[in-house]
N, CA, C and O atoms as a MOPAC input file, in Angstrom:
PM7 MOZYME 1SCF
protein

 N    -15.34000 1    41.16900 1    28.54200 1
 C    -14.07800 1    40.56700 1    28.24000 1
 C    -14.12600 1    39.69200 1    27.00800 1
 O    -13.15900 1    39.60600 1    26.25100 1
 N    -15.21600 1    39.07100 1    26.82100 1
 C    -15.36400 1    38.19800 1    25.67800 1
 C    -15.27800 1    38.98100 1    24.37400 1
 O    -14.71200 1    38.49600 1    23.39400 1
 N    -15.83900 1    40.20000 1    24.35600 1
 C    -15.84700 1    40.97700 1    23.12400 1
 C    -14.43000 1    41.37700 1    22.70400 1
 O    -14.12300 1    41.39400 1    21.51300 1
 N    -13.57900 1    41.69400 1    23.65800 1
 C    -12.21500 1    42.11900 1    23.35700 1
 C    -11.40500 1    41.00900 1    22.70100 1
 O    -10.65300 1    41.25100 1    21.75800 1
 N    -11.56300 1    39.81300 1    23.20000 1
 C    -10.79900 1    38.71300 1    22.60600 1
 C    -11.32400 1    38.36700 1    21.22500 1
 O    -10.54800 1    37.95200 1    20.36400 1
 N    -12.60300 1    38.52300 1    20.99300 1
 C    -13.17400 1    38.24700 1    19.67200 1
 C    -12.66700 1    39.23800 1    18.64200 1
 O    -12.32400 1    38.85100 1    17.52500 1
 N    -12.61500 1    40.51700 1    19.00600 1
 C    -12.13100 1    41.51500 1    18.05300 1
 C    -10.63000 1    41.36600 1    17.81800 1
 O    -10.14400 1    41.65500 1    16.72400 1
 N     -9.88600 1    40.91400 1    18.84100 1
 C     -8.45300 1    40.68100 1    18.66500 1
 C     -8.22500 1    39.53100 1    17.68300 1
 O     -7.31700 1    39.58400 1    16.85400 1
 N     -9.06200 1    38.48600 1    17.78600 1
 C     -8.94900 1    37.36000 1    16.86000 1
 C     -9.27100 1    37.80500 1    15.43600 1
 O     -8.60100 1    37.40000 1    14.48600 1
 N    -10.30200 1    38.64200 1    15.29400 1
 C    -10.68800 1    39.13200 1    13.98200 1
 C     -9.56900 1    39.97900 1    13.38300 1
 O     -9.26800 1    39.85700 1    12.19500 1
 N     -8.95200 1    40.83500 1    14.19300 1
 C     -7.85500 1    41.67900 1    13.72300 1
 C     -6.66500 1    40.81500 1    13.29300 1
 O     -6.05300 1    41.06800 1    12.25600 1
 N     -6.34300 1    39.80000 1    14.09200 1
 C     -5.24200 1    38.90300 1    13.75200 1
 C     -5.54000 1    38.16600 1    12.45000 1
 O     -4.66000 1    38.02100 1    11.60100 1
 N     -6.78500 1    37.69900 1    12.29100 1
 C     -7.18500 1    37.00100 1    11.07200 1
 C     -7.06500 1    37.92000 1     9.85500 1
 O     -6.59300 1    37.49200 1     8.80200 1
 N     -7.48600 1    39.17200 1     9.99200 1
 C     -7.40100 1    40.12100 1     8.88100 1
 C     -5.94700 1    40.44300 1     8.53700 1
 O     -5.60300 1    40.58500 1     7.36400 1
 N     -5.09600 1    40.55800 1     9.55500 1
 C     -3.67100 1    40.82000 1     9.30400 1
 C     -3.02500 1    39.66400 1     8.52800 1
 O     -2.24000 1    39.89000 1     7.60700 1
 N     -3.36400 1    38.42100 1     8.90900 1
 C     -2.82100 1    37.26100 1     8.20300 1
 C     -3.30500 1    37.24200 1     6.76300 1
 O     -2.54100 1    36.94300 1     5.84500 1
 N     -4.57900 1    37.56200 1     6.57100 1
 C     -5.15400 1    37.54800 1     5.23200 1
 C     -4.50700 1    38.62500 1     4.35600 1
 O     -4.20300 1    38.37400 1     3.19000 1
 N     -4.29600 1    39.81600 1     4.91100 1
 C     -3.69100 1    40.88600 1     4.11200 1
 C     -2.22400 1    40.57300 1     3.79100 1
 O     -1.73600 1    40.92400 1     2.71600 1
 N     -1.51500 1    39.90800 1     4.73000 1
 C     -0.13500 1    39.51300 1     4.44500 1
 C     -0.09100 1    38.46500 1     3.33100 1
 O      0.77200 1    38.51100 1     2.45500 1
 N     -1.02700 1    37.53000 1     3.37800 1
 C     -1.09100 1    36.51100 1     2.33300 1
 C     -1.37800 1    37.14800 1     0.98800 1
 O     -0.78200 1    36.76200 1    -0.01800 1
 N     -2.26200 1    38.10000 1     0.95100 1
 C     -2.59000 1    38.79400 1    -0.29600 1
 C     -1.37000 1    39.57700 1    -0.80100 1
 O     -1.11900 1    39.63300 1    -2.00500 1
 N     -0.62100 1    40.17500 1     0.12200 1
 C      0.57200 1    40.92700 1    -0.28100 1
 C      1.60300 1    39.98900 1    -0.90900 1
 O      2.21500 1    40.32600 1    -1.92300 1
 N      1.79800 1    38.80300 1    -0.30300 1
 C      2.72900 1    37.83300 1    -0.86900 1
 C      2.25900 1    37.37600 1    -2.24500 1
 O      3.06800 1    37.21100 1    -3.15800 1
 N      0.95800 1    37.17400 1    -2.39200 1
 C      0.40500 1    36.74100 1    -3.68000 1
 C      0.60700 1    37.82200 1    -4.74200 1
 O      0.84200 1    37.50200 1    -5.90800 1
 N      0.51900 1    39.09000 1    -4.35800 1
 C      0.73400 1    40.17300 1    -5.31400 1
 C      2.21500 1    40.33000 1    -5.66700 1
 O      2.53800 1    40.77500 1    -6.76800 1
 N      3.11700 1    39.97300 1    -4.75300 1
 C      4.55200 1    40.10800 1    -5.00500 1
 C      5.13400 1    38.94100 1    -5.81200 1
 O      6.19900 1    39.08900 1    -6.41100 1
 N      4.47100 1    37.80800 1    -5.84000 1
 C      4.99600 1    36.63000 1    -6.53900 1
 C      5.24500 1    36.89700 1    -8.02500 1
 O      6.32900 1    36.56500 1    -8.50700 1
 N      4.30100 1    37.47900 1    -8.78400 1
 C      4.59200 1    37.74500 1   -10.20000 1
 C      5.76200 1    38.70900 1   -10.39300 1
 O      6.52500 1    38.59000 1   -11.35200 1
 N      5.89300 1    39.65900 1    -9.47700 1
 C      7.00400 1    40.60300 1    -9.58100 1
 C      8.34000 1    39.88100 1    -9.36800 1
 O      9.31700 1    40.17000 1   -10.05800 1
 N      8.38400 1    38.94900 1    -8.42200 1
 C      9.60900 1    38.18600 1    -8.17500 1
 C      9.97100 1    37.34300 1    -9.39500 1
 O     11.14100 1    37.26700 1    -9.77100 1
 N      8.98000 1    36.71600 1   -10.01000 1
 C      9.22500 1    35.92100 1   -11.21400 1
 C      9.73500 1    36.81600 1   -12.34300 1
 O     10.65800 1    36.44200 1   -13.06700 1
 N      9.13800 1    37.98900 1   -12.49100 1
 C      9.57100 1    38.93300 1   -13.52000 1
 C     11.03000 1    39.35000 1   -13.30600 1
 O     11.81300 1    39.37200 1   -14.25500 1
 N     11.39500 1    39.68100 1   -12.06400 1
 C     12.77200 1    40.09500 1   -11.77200 1
 C     13.76600 1    38.96100 1   -12.03000 1
 O     14.86000 1    39.19800 1   -12.54200 1
 N     13.39200 1    37.74800 1   -11.68100 1
 C     14.26400 1    36.60500 1   -11.92500 1
 C     14.47200 1    36.39700 1   -13.42600 1
 O     15.59800 1    36.17700 1   -13.87400 1
 N     13.39700 1    36.46500 1   -14.19600 1
 C     13.49800 1    36.29300 1   -15.64800 1
 C     14.32300 1    37.41000 1   -16.27600 1
 O     15.13500 1    37.15600 1   -17.16600 1
 N     14.12500 1    38.62600 1   -15.82700 1
 C     14.87100 1    39.76600 1   -16.36200 1
 C     16.36200 1    39.63300 1   -16.05900 1
 O     17.19800 1    39.92500 1   -16.91500 1
 N     16.69500 1    39.19800 1   -14.85900 1
 C     18.11300 1    39.08900 1   -14.50000 1
 C     18.80700 1    38.00700 1   -15.31500 1
 O     19.98600 1    38.15500 1   -15.64000 1
 N     18.11300 1    36.92300 1   -15.65600 1
 C     18.76200 1    35.88700 1   -16.46600 1
 C     18.93400 1    36.33700 1   -17.90700 1
 O     19.85400 1    35.88700 1   -18.59000 1
 N     18.05500 1    37.22600 1   -18.38100 1
 C     18.19700 1    37.74700 1   -19.73900 1
 C     19.31400 1    38.78200 1   -19.79600 1
 O     20.10800 1    38.79200 1   -20.73600 1
 N     19.37400 1    39.64900 1   -18.79400 1
 C     20.35400 1    40.73600 1   -18.82100 1
 C     21.75600 1    40.27800 1   -18.44100 1
 O     22.73800 1    40.85600 1   -18.90500 1
 N     21.86400 1    39.24400 1   -17.60400 1
 C     23.16600 1    38.76400 1   -17.14700 1
 C     23.28500 1    37.26700 1   -17.42300 1
 O     23.28800 1    36.46600 1   -16.48700 1
 N     23.38200 1    36.88300 1   -18.68300 1
 C     23.45500 1    35.44600 1   -18.98800 1
 C     24.78500 1    34.86500 1   -18.52600 1
 O     25.81100 1    35.54500 1   -18.52500 1
 N     24.74800 1    33.60800 1   -18.13700 1
 C     25.99000 1    32.94600 1   -17.75600 1
 C     26.70200 1    32.51500 1   -19.02500 1
 O     26.07400 1    32.11300 1   -20.00500 1
 N     28.00600 1    32.60300 1   -18.99000 1
 C     28.79900 1    32.28700 1   -20.17000 1
 C     29.20700 1    30.81200 1   -20.10500 1
 O     30.09200 1    30.43100 1   -19.34000 1
 N     28.54700 1    29.99900 1   -20.91700 1
 C     28.85600 1    28.57900 1   -20.98400 1
 C     29.32600 1    28.28600 1   -22.40100 1
 O     28.58000 1    28.46200 1   -23.36400 1
 N     30.55700 1    27.84300 1   -22.51500 1
 C     31.10700 1    27.54900 1   -23.83200 1
 C     31.63100 1    26.12300 1   -23.85500 1
 O     32.28000 1    25.66900 1   -22.91200 1
 N     31.34700 1    25.44200 1   -24.91600 1
 C     31.92200 1    24.11300 1   -25.11000 1
 C     33.34200 1    24.28200 1   -25.63900 1
 O     33.65200 1    25.24500 1   -26.34100 1
 N     34.17200 1    23.34800 1   -25.29500 1
 C     35.55400 1    23.41100 1   -25.76500 1
 C     35.59400 1    23.20400 1   -27.27500 1
 O     34.90600 1    22.33500 1   -27.81000 1
 N     36.39900 1    24.00400 1   -27.94800 1
 C     36.57400 1    23.86700 1   -29.38900 1
 C     37.71100 1    22.87800 1   -29.62000 1
 O     38.88500 1    23.21600 1   -29.46800 1
 N     37.34900 1    21.66900 1   -29.98500 1
 C     38.34000 1    20.60600 1   -30.15700 1
 C     38.62200 1    20.34500 1   -31.63100 1
 O     38.64400 1    19.19600 1   -32.07100 1
 N     38.83200 1    21.39200 1   -32.37700 1
 C     39.13800 1    21.25400 1   -33.80000 1
 C     40.52300 1    21.80600 1   -34.07500 1
 O     41.01600 1    22.66600 1   -33.34500 1
 N     41.13800 1    21.31300 1   -35.11900 1
 C     42.40600 1    21.87800 1   -35.54400 1
 C     43.58800 1    20.98300 1   -35.26400 1
 O     43.45100 1    19.86300 1   -34.77100 1
 N     44.74100 1    21.50200 1   -35.58800 1
 C     45.99300 1    20.76800 1   -35.41900 1
 C     46.52300 1    20.95100 1   -34.00400 1
 O     46.19200 1    21.92200 1   -33.32300 1
 N     47.34400 1    20.00900 1   -33.57600 1
 C     47.94000 1    20.09400 1   -32.24200 1
 C     49.29000 1    19.38600 1   -32.25400 1
 O     49.66500 1    18.73500 1   -33.22900 1
 N     49.98900 1    19.52900 1   -31.17100 1
 C     51.23900 1    18.81100 1   -30.96600 1
 C     51.07200 1    17.94100 1   -29.72800 1
 O     50.54300 1    18.41400 1   -28.72200 1
 N     51.50500 1    16.69000 1   -29.76800 1
 C     51.41100 1    15.84200 1   -28.58500 1
 C     52.23800 1    16.36200 1   -27.41600 1
 O     52.08300 1    15.89000 1   -26.28900 1
 N     53.10600 1    17.32100 1   -27.67100 1
 C     53.93800 1    17.87900 1   -26.61500 1
 C     53.33300 1    19.13200 1   -25.99300 1
 O     53.88500 1    19.66700 1   -25.03200 1
 N     52.22600 1    19.60200 1   -26.51400 1
 C     51.56400 1    20.82100 1   -26.04700 1
 C     50.75200 1    20.52900 1   -24.78200 1
 O     50.05400 1    19.51800 1   -24.70900 1
 N     50.84500 1    21.41700 1   -23.78900 1
 C     50.08900 1    21.25500 1   -22.54500 1
 C     49.29400 1    22.51300 1   -22.27300 1
 O     49.90800 1    23.58000 1   -22.27000 1
 N     48.01200 1    22.50100 1   -22.04700 1
 C     47.12100 1    21.38500 1   -22.34900 1
 C     46.93200 1    21.27300 1   -23.84800 1
 O     47.06200 1    22.26000 1   -24.57300 1
 N     46.62800 1    20.07500 1   -24.31200 1
 C     46.49000 1    19.90300 1   -25.75900 1
 C     45.31100 1    20.68900 1   -26.30100 1
 O     44.27600 1    20.80200 1   -25.64400 1
 N     45.46300 1    21.21300 1   -27.46100 1
 C     44.37500 1    21.89300 1   -28.18600 1
 C     43.82700 1    23.10100 1   -27.43400 1
 O     42.66700 1    23.46400 1   -27.62800 1
 N     44.62200 1    23.72200 1   -26.59200 1
 C     44.24700 1    24.92000 1   -25.84400 1
 C     43.12200 1    24.69600 1   -24.83800 1
 O     42.55900 1    25.66900 1   -24.33600 1
 N     42.77500 1    23.44400 1   -24.52800 1
 C     41.72300 1    23.16500 1   -23.55300 1
 C     41.98000 1    21.81700 1   -22.88900 1
 O     42.41800 1    20.86600 1   -23.53600 1
 N     41.70300 1    21.75100 1   -21.59900 1
 C     41.84800 1    20.48000 1   -20.88000 1
 C     40.73600 1    19.49800 1   -21.24300 1
 O     40.81100 1    18.32200 1   -20.88700 1
 N     39.71200 1    19.96500 1   -21.94300 1
 C     38.60000 1    19.10500 1   -22.34200 1
 C     38.86200 1    18.37600 1   -23.65200 1
 O     38.05000 1    17.54600 1   -24.06100 1
 N     39.96500 1    18.66100 1   -24.31400 1
 C     40.25700 1    18.07000 1   -25.62100 1
 C     41.44000 1    17.11600 1   -25.51700 1
 O     42.21000 1    17.16000 1   -24.55800 1
 N     41.56800 1    16.26400 1   -26.50800 1
 C     42.69600 1    15.34600 1   -26.59500 1
 C     43.37200 1    15.50400 1   -27.95100 1
 O     42.72000 1    15.81000 1   -28.94900 1
 N     44.67300 1    15.29400 1   -27.97600 1
 C     45.45400 1    15.37800 1   -29.21200 1
 C     45.78000 1    13.95800 1   -29.66700 1
 O     46.39400 1    13.18400 1   -28.93300 1
 N     45.36600 1    13.62900 1   -30.87500 1
 C     45.65000 1    12.31200 1   -31.44800 1
 C     46.75500 1    12.48300 1   -32.48500 1
 O     46.54200 1    13.13100 1   -33.51000 1
 N     47.94100 1    11.90600 1   -32.23100 1
 C     49.05400 1    12.06700 1   -33.16700 1
 C     48.79000 1    11.36300 1   -34.49700 1
 O     48.28700 1    10.23900 1   -34.53400 1
 N     49.13500 1    12.04000 1   -35.57300 1
 C     49.12500 1    11.40400 1   -36.89100 1
 C     50.55300 1    11.30400 1   -37.41800 1
 O     50.82100 1    10.60700 1   -38.39600 1
 N     51.44100 1    11.99600 1   -36.76800 1
 C     52.86900 1    11.94300 1   -37.04900 1
 C     53.58100 1    12.00200 1   -35.71300 1
 O     52.94100 1    12.05800 1   -34.66300 1
 N     54.86800 1    11.99100 1   -35.75000 1
 C     55.63200 1    11.98100 1   -34.50400 1
 C     55.38900 1    13.23300 1   -33.66600 1
 O     55.27700 1    13.14000 1   -32.44300 1
 N     55.30600 1    14.40100 1   -34.30000 1
 C     55.15000 1    15.65200 1   -33.54900 1
 C     53.91100 1    16.44700 1   -33.94500 1
 O     53.77400 1    17.59900 1   -33.53500 1
 N     53.01500 1    15.87300 1   -34.72300 1
 C     51.80500 1    16.58700 1   -35.15600 1
 C     50.59200 1    15.68300 1   -34.99000 1
 O     50.69000 1    14.46000 1   -35.08200 1
 N     49.44900 1    16.31100 1   -34.74400 1
 C     48.22200 1    15.54300 1   -34.58000 1
 C     47.01100 1    16.40900 1   -34.81000 1
 O     47.12000 1    17.53600 1   -35.29400 1
 N     45.84200 1    15.87500 1   -34.45800 1
 C     44.60600 1    16.64100 1   -34.57500 1
 C     43.83500 1    16.53400 1   -33.26900 1
 O     43.95000 1    15.55200 1   -32.53600 1
 N     43.04900 1    17.56700 1   -32.99700 1
 C     42.29500 1    17.65200 1   -31.74900 1
 C     40.95600 1    16.93700 1   -31.86900 1
 O     40.30500 1    16.98500 1   -32.91300 1
 N     40.55800 1    16.28000 1   -30.79500 1
 C     39.23900 1    15.65400 1   -30.72800 1
 C     38.63600 1    15.90900 1   -29.35800 1
 O     39.34600 1    16.24100 1   -28.40800 1
 N     37.32800 1    15.75200 1   -29.26300 1
 C     36.63300 1    15.79500 1   -27.97400 1
 C     36.58100 1    14.36200 1   -27.46000 1
 O     36.38000 1    13.44900 1   -28.26100 1
 N     36.75300 1    14.12000 1   -26.15900 1
 C     36.78900 1    12.75000 1   -25.63900 1
 C     35.56000 1    11.90000 1   -25.96200 1
 O     35.64400 1    10.67300 1   -25.90100 1
 N     34.42500 1    12.50600 1   -26.30300 1
 C     33.25900 1    11.69100 1   -26.64700 1
 C     33.48300 1    10.92900 1   -27.94400 1
 O     32.79600 1     9.94100 1   -28.20200 1
 N     34.41800 1    11.36300 1   -28.75500 1
 C     34.70700 1    10.67400 1   -30.00500 1
 C     35.83000 1     9.65400 1   -29.87600 1
 O     36.40700 1     9.24200 1   -30.88300 1
 N     36.14800 1     9.24100 1   -28.65300 1
 C     37.30200 1     8.36900 1   -28.44400 1
 C     37.11500 1     6.95400 1   -28.97500 1
 O     38.10900 1     6.27600 1   -29.23500 1
 N     35.88700 1     6.48100 1   -29.14700 1
 C     35.71100 1     5.11400 1   -29.63900 1
 C     36.22900 1     4.98600 1   -31.06900 1
 O     36.87200 1     3.99200 1   -31.40700 1
 N     35.95600 1     5.97500 1   -31.90500 1
 C     36.47400 1     5.93100 1   -33.27600 1
 C     37.98400 1     6.14400 1   -33.28100 1
 O     38.68600 1     5.60900 1   -34.13900 1
 N     38.47800 1     6.91900 1   -32.33200 1
 C     39.92000 1     7.15300 1   -32.24200 1
 C     40.62900 1     5.88100 1   -31.78400 1
 O     41.73200 1     5.58800 1   -32.24600 1
 N     40.00700 1     5.12500 1   -30.88100 1
 C     40.61500 1     3.87300 1   -30.41900 1
 C     40.81500 1     2.92100 1   -31.59400 1
 O     41.83600 1     2.23700 1   -31.67400 1
 N     39.85700 1     2.87800 1   -32.49200 1
 C     39.98500 1     2.03200 1   -33.68400 1
 C     41.12900 1     2.53800 1   -34.56500 1
 O     41.90900 1     1.75000 1   -35.10000 1
 N     41.21600 1     3.86900 1   -34.70700 1
 C     42.27400 1     4.44300 1   -35.52700 1
 C     43.64800 1     4.14100 1   -34.92200 1
 O     44.60100 1     3.86600 1   -35.65200 1
 N     43.75200 1     4.19100 1   -33.59200 1
 C     45.02300 1     3.90700 1   -32.92100 1
 C     45.41000 1     2.44900 1   -33.14300 1
 O     46.58000 1     2.14100 1   -33.37200 1
 N     44.42000 1     1.54700 1   -33.07500 1
 C     44.70400 1     0.13000 1   -33.32800 1
 C     45.22600 1    -0.08500 1   -34.74300 1
 O     46.09500 1    -0.92600 1   -34.97200 1
 N     44.69100 1     0.68200 1   -35.68900 1
 C     45.07800 1     0.51400 1   -37.09300 1
 C     46.35400 1     1.27400 1   -37.45800 1
 O     47.00700 1     0.93700 1   -38.44600 1
 N     46.71700 1     2.29200 1   -36.67800 1
 C     47.90800 1     3.08900 1   -36.99200 1
 C     49.15400 1     2.25300 1   -36.71400 1
 O     49.25900 1     1.65400 1   -35.64300 1
 N     50.09800 1     2.19900 1   -37.64700 1
 C     51.25800 1     1.32300 1   -37.46900 1
 C     52.22600 1     1.76300 1   -36.37200 1
 O     52.98300 1     0.93300 1   -35.86800 1
 N     52.22700 1     3.03000 1   -35.98700 1
 C     53.21700 1     3.49500 1   -35.01400 1
 C     52.65300 1     3.86700 1   -33.64900 1
 O     53.42600 1     4.01100 1   -32.70100 1
 N     51.35600 1     4.02500 1   -33.50800 1
 C     50.78800 1     4.35500 1   -32.19900 1
 C     50.65300 1     3.08100 1   -31.37000 1
 O     50.23100 1     2.04000 1   -31.87400 1
 N     51.01800 1     3.17900 1   -30.08500 1
 C     51.04200 1     1.97800 1   -29.25000 1
 C     50.71100 1     2.30400 1   -27.80200 1
 O     50.73100 1     3.45800 1   -27.37500 1
 N     50.40200 1     1.23500 1   -27.05700 1
 C     50.24000 1     1.35700 1   -25.61400 1
 C     51.19800 1     0.42800 1   -24.87100 1
 O     51.31100 1     0.50100 1   -23.64700 1
 N     51.88500 1    -0.43900 1   -25.60400 1
 C     52.84500 1    -1.34700 1   -24.97000 1
 C     53.90400 1    -1.78000 1   -25.98700 1
 O     53.72400 1    -1.63500 1   -27.19600 1
 N     55.00900 1    -2.31500 1   -25.46600 1
 C     56.06600 1    -2.83800 1   -26.33400 1
 C     55.53800 1    -4.00900 1   -27.16500 1
 O     55.88100 1    -4.15100 1   -28.33900 1
 N     54.70400 1    -4.84500 1   -26.54800 1
 C     54.13400 1    -5.99800 1   -27.26100 1
 C     53.31900 1    -5.55600 1   -28.47000 1
 O     53.35300 1    -6.20000 1   -29.51800 1
 N     52.59000 1    -4.45700 1   -28.32200 1
 C     51.77900 1    -3.94600 1   -29.42900 1
 C     52.67200 1    -3.51600 1   -30.59500 1
 O     52.32700 1    -3.74500 1   -31.75400 1
 N     53.81400 1    -2.89900 1   -30.29800 1
 C     54.75700 1    -2.50600 1   -31.36000 1
 C     55.26900 1    -3.73400 1   -32.10500 1
 O     55.34800 1    -3.74000 1   -33.33400 1
 N     55.61500 1    -4.76800 1   -31.35100 1
 C     56.13000 1    -5.98400 1   -31.98800 1
 C     55.03700 1    -6.66300 1   -32.81200 1
 O     55.31200 1    -7.18800 1   -33.89000 1
 N     53.80700 1    -6.65500 1   -32.31300 1
 C     52.69100 1    -7.25600 1   -33.04500 1
 C     52.42300 1    -6.49600 1   -34.34400 1
 O     52.11500 1    -7.10400 1   -35.37000 1
 N     52.54200 1    -5.15200 1   -34.29800 1
 C     52.32800 1    -4.33800 1   -35.50000 1
 C     53.52400 1    -4.39400 1   -36.44400 1
 O     53.40700 1    -4.04600 1   -37.61900 1
 N     54.67900 1    -4.83400 1   -35.92800 1
 C     55.87600 1    -4.92900 1   -36.75600 1
 C     56.54500 1    -3.59300 1   -37.01500 1
 O     57.25500 1    -3.43900 1   -38.00900 1
 N     56.32700 1    -2.62000 1   -36.13200 1
 C     56.90800 1    -1.29300 1   -36.35800 1
 C     57.94900 1    -0.92200 1   -35.31200 1
 O     58.26000 1     0.25700 1   -35.14000 1
 N     58.48000 1    -1.89300 1   -34.62400 1
 C     59.50500 1    -1.63200 1   -33.62700 1
 C     59.36200 1    -2.59300 1   -32.46600 1
 O     58.52400 1    -3.49500 1   -32.48000 1
 N     60.20900 1    -2.37900 1   -31.44300 1
 C     60.12000 1    -3.23600 1   -30.26100 1
 C     60.05200 1    -2.42700 1   -28.96700 1
 O     60.16200 1    -2.98000 1   -27.87300 1
 N     59.87000 1    -1.10600 1   -29.10400 1
 C     59.80300 1    -0.25000 1   -27.91700 1
 C     58.71000 1     0.79500 1   -28.10800 1
 O     58.68100 1     1.49100 1   -29.12300 1
 N     57.81600 1     0.90300 1   -27.13700 1
 C     56.73900 1     1.90400 1   -27.17000 1
 C     57.16200 1     3.08500 1   -26.29400 1
 O     57.10600 1     3.00300 1   -25.06700 1
 N     57.58300 1     4.17700 1   -26.92600 1
 C     58.00700 1     5.38500 1   -26.19900 1
 C     56.77200 1     6.24700 1   -25.95200 1
 O     56.15700 1     6.74100 1   -26.89700 1
 N     56.41300 1     6.42600 1   -24.68700 1
 C     55.22600 1     7.19800 1   -24.32900 1
 C     55.47600 1     8.68500 1   -24.54100 1
 O     56.58000 1     9.18300 1   -24.32000 1
 N     54.43400 1     9.38200 1   -24.97200 1
 C     54.52900 1    10.83800 1   -25.08600 1
 C     54.61700 1    11.42500 1   -23.68300 1
 O     53.95800 1    10.92700 1   -22.77000 1
 N     55.40800 1    12.46200 1   -23.49500 1
 C     55.56700 1    13.06600 1   -22.16300 1
 C     54.43200 1    14.03400 1   -21.84100 1
 O     54.67500 1    15.15200 1   -21.38700 1
 N     53.21700 1    13.60900 1   -22.07200 1
 C     52.04800 1    14.46100 1   -21.89900 1
 C     50.97900 1    13.63600 1   -21.18800 1
 O     50.59600 1    12.57100 1   -21.67100 1
 N     50.50300 1    14.11500 1   -20.06000 1
 C     49.50900 1    13.37800 1   -19.27200 1
 C     48.20700 1    13.15200 1   -20.02200 1
 O     47.44000 1    12.25700 1   -19.66400 1
 N     47.94300 1    13.93700 1   -21.04700 1
 C     46.68100 1    13.85500 1   -21.76900 1
 C     46.71800 1    12.83600 1   -22.90700 1
 O     45.71100 1    12.64800 1   -23.58900 1
 N     47.83500 1    12.18700 1   -23.12100 1
 C     47.95800 1    11.21300 1   -24.20300 1
 C     48.25800 1     9.85200 1   -23.58700 1
 O     49.25100 1     9.67700 1   -22.88200 1
 N     47.38300 1     8.89700 1   -23.86600 1
 C     47.46600 1     7.58300 1   -23.23200 1
 C     48.23700 1     6.56000 1   -24.05300 1
 O     48.12200 1     5.36100 1   -23.79700 1
 N     49.00300 1     6.99100 1   -25.01200 1
 C     49.70300 1     6.05300 1   -25.87400 1
 C     51.03800 1     6.64800 1   -26.26800 1
 O     51.36500 1     7.78000 1   -25.91100 1
 N     51.79700 1     5.86900 1   -27.00500 1
 C     53.12400 1     6.30900 1   -27.41900 1
 C     53.37200 1     6.02400 1   -28.88400 1
 O     52.44000 1     5.80300 1   -29.65600 1
 N     54.65100 1     6.03300 1   -29.26000 1
 C     55.07600 1     5.85600 1   -30.64900 1
 C     56.06600 1     4.69200 1   -30.68200 1
 O     56.95800 1     4.60400 1   -29.83700 1
 N     55.90700 1     3.81300 1   -31.64800 1
 C     56.77700 1     2.63500 1   -31.77200 1
 C     58.13300 1     2.99600 1   -32.38600 1
 O     58.20900 1     3.73100 1   -33.37000 1
 N     59.18900 1     2.46900 1   -31.79100 1
 C     60.55700 1     2.64100 1   -32.28100 1
 C     61.29400 1     1.32200 1   -32.13200 1
 O     60.88900 1     0.45000 1   -31.36400 1
 N     62.38300 1     1.19000 1   -32.87900 1
 C     63.35500 1     0.14200 1   -32.57700 1
 C     64.16800 1     0.66600 1   -31.40500 1
 O     64.56000 1     1.83300 1   -31.39300 1
 N     64.42100 1    -0.17300 1   -30.43200 1
 C     65.06000 1     0.30400 1   -29.20400 1
 C     66.47600 1     0.83100 1   -29.41500 1
 O     66.97500 1     1.58300 1   -28.57700 1
 N     67.12700 1     0.46300 1   -30.49500 1
 C     68.48800 1     0.95400 1   -30.73000 1
 C     68.55800 1     1.99900 1   -31.84000 1
 O     69.63800 1     2.25900 1   -32.37000 1
 N     67.42700 1     2.60200 1   -32.20000 1
 C     67.41100 1     3.56100 1   -33.31500 1
 C     67.78900 1     4.97200 1   -32.87000 1
 O     67.61600 1     5.34700 1   -31.71000 1
 N     68.30600 1     5.73700 1   -33.82100 1
 C     68.63700 1     7.14400 1   -33.57400 1
 C     67.36000 1     7.97100 1   -33.38000 1
 O     67.35800 1     8.94600 1   -32.62800 1
 N     66.27300 1     7.57900 1   -34.06200 1
 C     65.00300 1     8.31000 1   -33.93300 1
 C     64.49600 1     8.26300 1   -32.49700 1
 O     63.95100 1     9.24700 1   -31.99700 1
 N     64.67400 1     7.12200 1   -31.83300 1
 C     64.25200 1     7.00700 1   -30.43500 1
 C     65.05700 1     7.95700 1   -29.56100 1
 O     64.50300 1     8.60200 1   -28.67100 1
 N     66.34300 1     8.04700 1   -29.80400 1
 C     67.18000 1     8.95800 1   -29.01600 1
 C     66.72700 1    10.40100 1   -29.20500 1
 O     66.69600 1    11.17600 1   -28.24900 1
 N     66.37300 1    10.76100 1   -30.44200 1
 C     65.86600 1    12.11200 1   -30.70300 1
 C     64.51600 1    12.35500 1   -30.04300 1
 O     64.25900 1    13.43800 1   -29.51800 1
 N     63.66300 1    11.34700 1   -30.07200 1
 C     62.33800 1    11.46100 1   -29.44300 1
 C     62.47100 1    11.66300 1   -27.93600 1
 O     61.80100 1    12.51400 1   -27.35100 1
 N     63.33400 1    10.87700 1   -27.32300 1
 C     63.51100 1    10.97700 1   -25.87300 1
 C     64.21200 1    12.26500 1   -25.46200 1
 O     64.09800 1    12.68800 1   -24.31200 1
 N     64.93800 1    12.89700 1   -26.38600 1
 C     65.62800 1    14.15200 1   -26.08300 1
 C     64.70500 1    15.36600 1   -26.20800 1
 O     65.09200 1    16.47100 1   -25.82700 1
 N     63.48400 1    15.17900 1   -26.73800 1
 C     62.55300 1    16.30500 1   -26.90300 1
 C     62.10000 1    16.82800 1   -25.54500 1
 O     62.12800 1    16.09600 1   -24.55500 1
 N     61.68000 1    18.09700 1   -25.49500 1
 C     61.22000 1    18.66300 1   -24.22100 1
 C     60.01400 1    17.89800 1   -23.69900 1
 O     59.25600 1    17.31000 1   -24.46900 1
 N     59.84700 1    17.91200 1   -22.39000 1
 C     58.76300 1    17.16100 1   -21.75700 1
 C     57.40400 1    17.58400 1   -22.29600 1
 O     56.67700 1    16.74800 1   -22.83500 1
 N     57.04900 1    18.81900 1   -22.17100 1
 C     55.77700 1    19.33600 1   -22.69300 1
 C     55.85800 1    20.84400 1   -22.66100 1
 O     56.48100 1    21.42400 1   -21.77200 1
 N     55.23200 1    21.47400 1   -23.62400 1
 C     55.23100 1    22.93100 1   -23.65900 1
 C     53.90100 1    23.43200 1   -23.13500 1
 O     52.85700 1    22.85000 1   -23.42900 1
 N     53.93100 1    24.49600 1   -22.36900 1
 C     52.69700 1    25.08400 1   -21.85500 1
 C     52.48700 1    26.42400 1   -22.51000 1
 O     53.43800 1    27.13400 1   -22.83700 1
 N     51.22200 1    26.76200 1   -22.69700 1
 C     50.89700 1    28.04900 1   -23.31300 1
 C     50.23300 1    28.93000 1   -22.30800 1
 O     49.87500 1    30.06500 1   -22.62300 1

């Protein structure tokens, strides 16, 4: 009886060893298949192109939700990536008509009313005199255009 259990243990040990060797031989093949699949089927990762002209009324601005439109005129602007917002914040402070509040318009001397752009992606507005015809035209513009 003792001999039978010894040979069974030896057989079990050899089976485990051969399985381990099989796994070791398959590992390089698995790595090769993984590398080949990433080369043949690359994932498409594109950064948003935040260059060019835009309209503050365009939704989403600059053809991407990752970009922002900075107005340089009442209905025209240029696209930027949000990482460049610190330089844009300085430009907004220096621009005579861009505002975030009525007080800012009065401080800049370019009106007494800050009319916000009807676009969720723009955090500021344009300064007007509250009784001007230009303000009435601005407020009559469409909310936002979608493409």
